[in-house]
C-alpha positions in Angstrom: 9.7 -12.5 -6.6 8.3 -9.4 -8.3 5.4 -7.2 -7.3 3.0 -5.5 -9.7 2.2 -2.2 -8.0 2.9 -0.3 -11.2 0.6 -2.6 -13.1 -2.2 -2.3 -10.7 -1.9 1.4 -10.4 -2.4 1.7 -14.1 -5.9 0.1 -13.8 -7.0 3.3 -11.9 -4.9 5.8 -13.7 -7.5 7.4 -15.9 -9.8 7.8 -12.9 -7.4 9.3 -10.5 -5.2 11.5 -12.9 -7.4 14.6 -12.2 -7.2 14.0 -8.4 -3.6 13.4 -8.6 -3.0 16.6 -10.2 -5.3 18.5 -7.9 -3.4 17.2 -4.9 0.0 18.5 -6.1 -1.0 21.7 -4.5 0.0 20.5 -1.0 3.2 19.1 -2.2 6.6 20.8 -2.6 7.7 22.1 -5.9 11.0 20.7 -4.9 10.1 17.5 -3.2 13.7 16.4 -2.6 14.7 19.7 -1.4 17.4 20.0 -4.3 17.6 23.6 -3.7 18.4 23.2 0.0 21.3 21.6 1.8 20.7 17.9 2.8 20.8 16.6 6.3 18.6 17.8 9.2 15.6 20.0 8.4 15.7 23.5 9.4 14.3 24.2 12.9 14.3 20.5 13.7 11.1 19.9 11.7 10.0 16.4 11.0 10.3 16.0 7.2 7.6 13.7 5.8 7.8 12.3 2.2 5.5 10.5 0.0 5.5 8.6 -3.3 4.0 10.3 -6.2 0.9 8.1 -5.7 -2.5 9.4 -4.3 -2.9 6.6 -1.8 0.6 6.9 -0.4 0.3 10.8 -0.2 -3.0 10.4 1.9 -1.1 8.3 4.4 1.6 10.8 4.5 -0.7 13.7 5.1 -2.3 11.7 8.0 1.1 11.4 9.5 1.6 15.1 9.1 -1.6 16.3 10.6 -1.3 13.8 13.5 2.1 15.1 14.4 1.1 18.7 14.0 -1.9 18.0 16.3 0.6 16.7 18.8 2.6 19.9 18.6 5.4 18.8 16.4 6.7 21.0 13.5 6.2 19.2 10.1 7.7 19.8 6.6 6.0 18.1 3.8 8.0 16.9 0.7 5.4 14.8 -1.2 5.1 13.3 -4.7 8.6 12.1 -4.8 9.5 9.3 -7.3 10.5 5.8 -6.8 12.7 4.3 -4.1 15.8 4.9 -6.0 15.1 8.6 -5.5 13.8 8.8 -1.9 15.7 6.1 0.0 19.0 8.0 -0.3 17.2 10.9 1.1 16.1 9.0 4.1 19.5 7.7 4.6 21.0 11.1 4.6 18.4 12.6 6.9 16.8 15.0 4.5 13.6 13.0 5.0 12.9 11.4 8.4 9.6 9.8 8.0 7.9 8.0 5.1 4.9 5.8 4.6 6.1 2.5 3.1 5.0 -1.1 2.4 6.7 -3.9 4.0 7.1 -6.4 1.3 8.1 -4.1 -1.5 10.5 -2.4 0.8 12.0 -5.5 2.0 12.6 -6.7 -1.7 14.2 -3.4 -2.5 17.0 -4.3 0.2 16.8 -8.1 -0.1 15.7 -9.2 -3.6 16.1 -12.8 -2.6 14.0 -12.8 0.5 11.8 -15.9 1.2 9.6 -14.2 3.8 6.0 -14.0 2.7 3.7 -13.7 5.8 3.1 -10.2 7.5 5.0 -11.2 10.6 7.9 -12.8 8.8 8.2 -10.0 6.4 8.2 -7.4 9.0 10.8 -9.3 11.0 13.1 -9.7 8.0 12.7 -6.0 7.2 14.0 -4.9 10.4 17.1 -6.9 9.7 17.5 -5.8 6.1 17.3 -2.0 6.7 20.5 -0.2 6.5 22.0 1.7 9.5 20.2 4.8 10.4 16.8 3.6 9.3 14.1 1.6 11.2 10.5 1.0 11.0 7.6 1.6 13.6 4.7 -0.6 14.0 3.1 -2.0 10.9 -0.5 -1.6 10.1 -3.0 -4.2 9.1 -3.8 -2.1 6.0 -2.0 -3.3 2.9 -1.4 -2.5 -0.7 -0.4 -5.9 -2.3 -1.5 -8.5 -4.9 -4.6 -10.5 -4.0 -7.1 -12.9 -5.4 -10.4 -11.2 -5.4 -13.9 -12.3 -6.5 -17.3 -10.5 -6.6 -19.4 -10.7 -3.4 -22.1 -12.5 -5.5 -19.6 -15.2 -6.4 -18.2 -15.4 -2.8 -21.6 -15.8 -1.3 -22.7 -18.4 -4.0 -19.7 -20.6 -3.2 -19.1 -19.8 0.5 -15.7 -18.3 -0.2 -13.7 -16.6 2.4 -10.2 -17.7 1.5 -8.1 -18.7 -1.5 -8.4 -22.3 -0.3 -12.0 -22.4 -0.6 -11.6 -22.1 -4.5 -10.7 -25.7 -4.5 -14.4 -26.6 -3.6 -16.0 -24.6 -6.5 -17.5 -26.9 -9.0 -17.5 -24.6 -12.0 -14.4 -23.8 -14.1 -12.2 -21.1 -12.6 -10.9 -18.5 -14.8 -8.2 -16.3 -13.4 -7.9 -12.8 -14.8 -4.8 -10.5 -14.6 -2.0 -8.9 -16.4 0.0 -11.1 -19.0 2.9 -11.4 -16.8 0.9 -13.1 -14.0 0.9 -16.4 -16.0 4.7 -16.7 -15.2 4.6 -15.2 -11.7 5.3 -17.6 -8.8 1.9 -16.7 -7.3 0.1 -17.1 -10.5 -1.6 -20.2 -11.9 1.3 -22.5 -11.1 1.7 -21.3 -7.6 -2.1 -21.2 -7.2 -2.2 -25.0 -7.7 1.0 -25.8 -6.0 0.1 -24.0 -2.6 -3.7 -24.3 -2.6 -4.5 -27.2 -5.0 -6.5 -24.9 -7.1 -6.6 -25.3 -10.9 -7.6 -22.3 -13.0 -7.6 -21.3 -16.7 -5.9 -17.9 -17.3 -7.0 -15.0 -19.2 -4.8 -12.0 -19.8 -7.2 -9.2 -19.0 -4.6 -6.5 -18.5 -6.0 -3.1 -17.8 -9.7 -4.4 -17.8 -9.2 -7.1 -15.0 -11.8 -5.5 -12.6 -14.2 -4.9 -15.5 -13.8 -8.4 -16.7 -14.4 -9.7 -13.1 -17.6 -7.6 -12.5 -18.8 -8.7 -16.1 -18.3 -12.4 -15.3 -15.7 -13.0 -18.2 -13.4 -14.1 -15.4 -14.5 -15.3 -11.9 -11.2 -14.7 -10.1 -8.9 -11.6 -10.5 -5.6 -10.3 -9.4 -6.4 -7.1 -7.7 -4.4 -4.8 -5.4 -5.8 -4.8 -1.8 -6.1 -1.1 -1.6 -8.0 -0.7 -5.0 -11.0 1.6 -4.3 -13.0 -0.6 -6.7 -13.1 -3.2 -4.1 -15.5 -1.0 -2.3 -17.3 0.6 -5.3 -17.8 -2.7 -7.2 -18.6 -4.9 -4.2 -15.6 -7.1 -4.3 -14.2 -9.7 -1.8 -10.6 -10.1 -1.3 -9.9 -13.8 -0.4 -7.8 -14.5 2.6 -4.5 -16.0 1.9 -3.6 -18.2 4.9 -0.6 -20.0 3.2 1.0 -16.7 2.2 1.1 -17.2 -1.5 1.5 -13.6 -1.9 4.3 -11.5 -0.4 2.7 -9.4 2.4 2.9 -5.6 1.9 1.6 -3.8 4.9 1.6 -0.1 5.4 4.6 0.7 7.6 6.2 4.0 8.8 9.9 4.1 7.6 11.8 6.5 9.9 15.2 7.9 10.8 16.4 5.9 13.9 17.0 9.3 15.6 13.3 9.9 15.3 12.3 6.7 16.7 15.0 6.7 19.6 15.1 10.3 20.5 11.5 11.6 20.0 9.3 8.9 21.6 6.1 11.2 21.1 6.7 10.9 17.4 6.6 7.0 17.7 3.5 7.0 19.9 1.6 9.3 17.5 2.5 7.4 14.3 2.0 4.0 16.0 -1.5 5.0 16.8 -2.2 5.9 13.4 -0.9 2.4 12.2 -3.1 0.8 14.8 -6.2 2.6 13.4 -5.5 2.1 9.8 -7.4 -1.0 8.6 -7.6 -2.6 5.2 -11.1 -1.5 4.7 -10.2 1.9 6.0 -7.4 2.3 3.4 -9.8 1.4 0.7 -12.2 4.1 1.8 -9.6 6.7 1.8 -8.9 5.9 -1.6 -12.5 6.0 -2.6 -12.7 9.5 -1.0 -9.9 10.5 -3.3 -10.8 9.0 -6.7 -14.5 9.0 -6.5 -15.6 11.6 -4.0 -12.7 14.0 -5.2 -11.8 15.2 -1.8 -8.6 16.9 -1.2 -5.9 15.1 0.5 -5.8 17.4 3.6 -9.6 17.2 3.8 -9.4 13.2 3.8 -6.7 13.2 6.5 -8.5 15.6 8.8 -11.7 13.7 8.4 -10.0 10.4 9.2 -8.2 11.6 12.1 -11.5 13.0 13.6 -13.3 9.8 12.9 -10.7 7.7 14.6 -10.4 10.1 17.7 -6.9 10.9 16.9 -7.0 14.6 16.0 
């Protein structure tokens, strides 16, 4: 199985570029600490990393501020590249806490996994992680593929789940990147798992725009896309786990999880409070409201009684 995080991020790249640049001010100029020795952080600080992705950096900043509020010393190493770059840093102990996504992380360590549901993926991930790394409690918030419709279309056809699409009388046209046509969760998977037949339109970078315009009536959209809120879209539930679940999950050094219980308690409380709708709202604050990452994190912690 493959995921399309990179493709989906491209949909919002133009809108978020200025925000991403603005947020680099709170990130280290040397995110992997290449000018420092690897291993434990100086003074025993908890070293928090993030991907070079605004949504991931917001979660990392929430972790950082929550831990600082609990009296922990924190070092930020944000805007690191892909997993090939930061997983070795976690394994070495140079980074001790990182916001991750269950499905994508599981596939990094086990490309042949057959786990799909949130519970199965989380369990499989615990088994697949290398020695020295573990995960804390996963959040209900996710950043994964979905089938999404406009609220007007959902209301008109009483849609809450992908299965409900089988009852729609009009022709269904699915929009998404060209490669979706060959993905296991594309048109073939949709028919095999849910009995839903669709025509396919390769909409590429204009998928959401085509959905809103009515050129397509079902679209492959990532679940944390801020346009779900701003364009009044509805993510259809996936009861048969057609898509690989990819919930937000803290990836940590086992030393942190085992020896500093307060860290686990603080971060697990964040995970419990972070919802799918809440993650979308955070992304809207970044891309639309142009709030800084520290301000977004501070407000979220206050709103959820975690500051």
